[in-house]
C-alpha positions in Angstrom: 21.4 -23.5 38.7 22.7 -24.2 35.2 19.2 -24.8 33.9 18.1 -21.5 35.4 20.9 -19.6 33.7 20.2 -21.3 30.4 16.5 -20.4 30.7 17.3 -16.8 31.5 19.7 -16.6 28.6 17.1 -18.0 26.2 14.5 -15.5 27.6 17.0 -12.6 27.0 17.7 -13.8 23.5 13.9 -14.0 22.7 13.3 -10.5 24.2 16.1 -9.1 22.1 14.8 -10.7 19.0 11.3 -9.3 19.8 12.7 -5.8 20.4 14.6 -6.0 17.1 11.3 -6.6 15.1 8.8 -4.5 17.0 8.1 -1.4 19.0 5.0 -2.2 21.0 2.8 0.6 22.3 -0.2 -1.5 23.4 0.7 -5.1 24.3 -2.8 -6.3 24.6 -3.8 -5.1 21.2 -0.5 -6.3 19.7 -1.3 -9.9 20.6 -4.5 -9.6 18.6 -2.6 -8.5 15.5 0.7 -10.4 15.4 1.0 -14.1 16.4 3.6 -15.1 19.0 7.0 -15.8 17.5 6.3 -14.0 14.2 9.3 -12.5 12.6 10.1 -10.1 9.7 11.4 -12.3 6.8 13.4 -11.2 3.8 11.8 -12.9 0.8 13.9 -11.4 -2.0 16.4 -8.6 -2.7 18.5 -7.0 -5.3 15.9 -4.7 -6.8 16.1 -1.0 -7.8 13.3 0.4 -5.7 10.2 -1.7 -5.1 6.6 -0.5 -4.7 2.9 -1.4 -5.2 2.5 -4.9 -3.8 -0.8 -6.6 -4.4 -2.0 -10.2 -4.0 -3.5 -11.9 -7.0 -5.9 -14.7 -6.0 -5.8 -16.6 -9.3 -4.9 -20.3 -8.7 -2.8 -20.8 -5.6 -2.3 -17.0 -5.6 0.8 -14.9 -6.1 2.2 -11.5 -5.3 3.0 -8.8 -7.9 5.0 -5.7 -7.2 6.7 -2.9 -9.1 10.4 -2.3 -9.5 10.1 1.3 -10.6 13.7 2.2 -11.8 14.1 -1.2 -13.5 10.8 -0.7 -15.3 9.4 -4.1 -14.4 6.5 -5.7 -12.5 7.8 -8.7 -10.5 6.0 -11.8 -9.4 6.6 -13.8 -6.2 5.4 -17.1 -4.9 6.4 -19.1 -1.9 7.2 -22.1 -4.1 9.2 -20.5 -6.8 10.4 -17.2 -5.4 10.8 -14.1 -7.7 10.3 -13.9 -11.5 9.6 -11.1 -14.0 5.8 -10.7 -14.4 6.0 -7.9 -17.0 8.9 -6.2 -18.8 8.5 -2.5 -19.8 6.0 -1.7 -17.1 6.0 2.0 -18.0 7.5 2.5 -14.5 4.5 1.2 -12.7 4.1 2.2 -9.1 0.9 1.2 -7.3 -1.1 -1.9 -8.1 -4.4 -3.3 -7.0 -7.2 -5.6 -8.3 -10.8 -4.7 -9.3 -13.9 -6.8 -8.3 -13.2 -9.1 -11.3 -9.7 -9.8 -10.1 -8.1 -7.8 -12.9 -4.8 -6.0 -12.2 -5.1 -2.2 -12.1 -1.8 -0.2 -12.1 -0.6 3.4 -11.8 2.3 4.3 -14.0 4.9 7.1 -13.9 6.3 6.5 -17.3 3.1 6.7 -19.3 1.4 9.0 -16.7 -1.6 6.8 -16.7 -3.8 4.2 -14.9 -4.3 0.9 -16.7 -6.2 -2.4 -16.4 -4.8 -5.7 -17.5 -7.6 -7.7 -19.2 -8.1 -11.4 -19.0 -6.4 -11.9 -22.3 -3.4 -9.9 -21.2 -4.2 -6.8 -23.2 -3.5 -3.6 -21.3 -6.3 -1.0 -21.4 -5.5 2.7 -20.6 -8.3 3.9 -18.2 -7.0 7.4 -17.6 -4.0 9.5 -18.8 -5.6 13.0 -19.0 -7.7 15.3 -17.0 -9.3 18.4 -18.7 -7.3 17.5 -21.8 -4.0 17.8 -19.9 -1.6 15.0 -19.0 -1.8 13.6 -15.5 1.2 14.1 -13.3 2.5 10.7 -12.4 -0.2 8.4 -11.0 1.2 6.9 -7.8 -1.2 4.6 -5.8 -4.6 3.2 -6.6 -7.5 1.5 -4.9 -10.7 0.0 -6.3 -14.0 0.2 -4.5 -16.4 -2.7 -4.6 -18.6 -0.8 -7.0 -15.7 -0.9 -9.5 -14.8 2.8 -9.2 -11.1 3.5 -9.3 -9.5 6.0 -6.9 -5.9 7.2 -7.4 -3.4 9.8 -6.3 -1.4 11.9 -8.7 1.6 13.6 -7.1 4.2 15.2 -9.4 7.5 13.6 -8.2 7.4 10.8 -10.8 7.0 12.9 -13.9 9.5 11.5 -16.5 12.6 13.5 -17.0 12.2 16.1 -19.8 8.4 16.3 -19.5 6.5 19.1 -17.9 3.8 19.2 -15.2 0.5 20.1 -16.9 -2.0 19.8 -14.0 -2.2 22.8 -11.6 -2.0 20.7 -8.5 -1.4 17.2 -7.1 -5.0 15.9 -7.2 -6.8 12.8 -6.1 -9.2 11.3 -8.7 -12.2 9.0 -8.9 -12.7 7.2 -12.1 -15.9 5.4 -13.3 -14.5 2.8 -15.7 -18.0 2.2 -17.2 -18.6 5.8 -18.2 -15.0 6.9 -18.4 -15.8 9.9 -16.2 -12.8 11.2 -14.2 -13.4 13.6 -11.3 -11.2 15.2 -8.7 -12.3 14.4 -5.2 -11.6 18.0 -4.0 -11.5 21.5 -5.4 -9.4 22.7 -2.5 -5.6 22.1 -2.5 -5.6 19.9 0.6 -2.7 17.5 -0.1 0.8 18.5 -1.0 2.0 15.0 -2.0 -0.9 12.6 -2.0 0.3 9.1 -1.9 -1.2 5.9 -0.5 -5.0 5.5 0.0 -7.4 2.8 1.3 -10.9 2.2 2.3 -12.2 1.1 5.7 -13.8 -2.4 5.6 -17.3 -0.9 5.2 -16.0 1.6 2.6 -17.6 4.4 4.4 -14.2 6.0 5.2 -11.4 6.8 2.8 -7.9 7.3 4.2 -5.3 9.3 2.2 -1.6 9.7 3.0 0.3 12.9 2.4 4.0 12.1 2.1 4.8 15.8 1.8 5.9 18.0 4.7 2.7 17.4 6.7 3.6 13.6 6.8 0.1 12.6 8.0 -3.0 10.6 7.0 -6.4 12.2 6.7 -9.8 10.5 6.8 -12.9 11.3 4.8 -16.5 10.2 4.9 -17.5 8.6 1.6 -21.0 9.4 0.5 -23.3 7.2 -1.7 -22.7 9.4 -4.7 -18.9 8.9 -4.5 -18.2 12.4 -3.1 -16.2 12.7 0.2 -16.4 15.1 3.1 -14.3 15.8 6.1 -10.6 15.5 5.9 -9.7 15.4 9.6 -6.1 14.4 10.5 -6.3 10.7 11.4 -2.7 10.3 12.5 0.8 11.7 12.0 3.9 9.7 11.2 6.8 10.3 13.7 9.6 8.7 11.6 9.8 9.5 7.9 6.5 9.9 6.1 3.5 7.8 5.1 3.6 6.1 1.7 1.5 3.0 1.1 -1.4 2.4 3.5 -3.8 -0.5 4.1 -6.8 -1.2 6.3 -7.2 -4.6 7.9 -10.6 -6.3 8.3 -11.1 -4.9 11.7 -10.5 -1.3 10.5 -7.0 -0.7 11.8 -4.7 1.4 9.5 -1.3 0.0 8.6 1.1 2.6 7.1 4.7 2.4 5.8 7.0 4.8 7.6 10.7 5.6 7.9 11.4 2.9 10.4 8.9 0.2 9.4 5.2 -0.3 9.4 3.1 1.7 11.9 -0.3 0.2 13.0 -3.0 2.5 14.2 -6.4 1.7 15.8 -9.6 3.1 14.3 -9.2 6.3 16.3 -5.7 7.0 15.0 -3.8 5.8 18.1 -0.5 4.1 17.5 -0.6 0.4 18.6 2.8 -0.9 17.4 5.5 -0.6 14.9 6.9 -3.5 12.8 10.6 -2.5 12.4 12.0 -3.3 9.0 15.7 -3.2 8.0 15.0 -1.0 5.0 12.6 1.9 4.8 9.2 0.5 3.5 7.4 2.1 0.6 4.3 0.0 0.5 2.5 -3.1 1.9 -0.4 -5.4 1.4 -2.1 -8.5 2.9 -2.0 -11.8 1.0 -0.9 -15.4 1.2 -3.0 -18.5 1.1 -5.1 -17.4 4.1 -4.7 -13.7 3.5 -2.9 -13.2 6.8 0.7 -12.5 5.5 1.7 -8.9 5.3 4.1 -8.2 2.4 6.3 -5.2 2.6 8.2 -3.6 -0.3 11.2 -1.7 1.1 13.8 -0.1 -1.1 15.7 -3.0 -2.7 13.9 -5.9 -0.9 10.7 -7.7 -0.4 9.8 -8.6 3.2 6.9 -10.5 4.9 5.5 -11.2 8.3 2.7 -13.4 9.5 -0.3 -11.7 11.1 -3.6 -12.6 12.8 -5.7 -10.4 10.4 -6.6 -10.0 6.8 -6.9 -6.9 4.6 -10.1 -5.2 3.6 -10.1 -6.7 0.2 -10.4 -10.1 1.8 -13.2 -8.8 4.1 -15.4 -7.4 1.3 -18.0 -9.7 -0.3 
């Protein structure tokens, strides 16, 4: 009898722990995504407000992420923990890598998108459109052809500076020619934020963290133009910020209560509940199957069974 009571107690404890970390909508699909026993882990804390995580594959690999108000880009490794990667980051927000593994960053302070070259030199790729300053580039993704796609909402414009663009546009930049184009002529998004491609790059997802609080999907044409814009999903707690696709095409979005995972049809599969409100996320780690989450003042991680799209593309 004592053994039975102990077994039931342990089961109750495990179920409570599971409930504390997840809100599961589809148990069968959840098992494919998150390994049994996986937990949300706090890797570091004490930041101002963290954003823009991306995994750098150089050497053993490391994570970089932005601390926007402290004007720094941070670096994290499992071995050494957190260190400063770059001082005076120009209030960087979103980060990603291009096909050559170079760091591409969006900055509020300089109202620009930059690339960090192999020698450490920082090249400004875009800071104006139609001879007017960009708003405050927020998040950025690079397609396998090298084109750079970024969102430009206005809530990061430095204090004392004025908005010069007539809307909050999303842009496509060809770094070879320097040509910068808006994806749309219509004012579709109020506060465009995170964006990501499907594994085959035929679909582009864009989050609107304004009042609509939704993610739209677009068909990507061979010439780089996009069509569509159907509502892919809506966020029921808070709003979407950073988003990522995994190698099977699921969409992972930050939200008010954690990370929401959607299938390819926009159906909610599960929520990873996080103690602080997440702003962004990315896949990384030695096998590419760790999800890193930047949430207000802390960096979190959790093991998964999947990799991100950047790991899936050849």
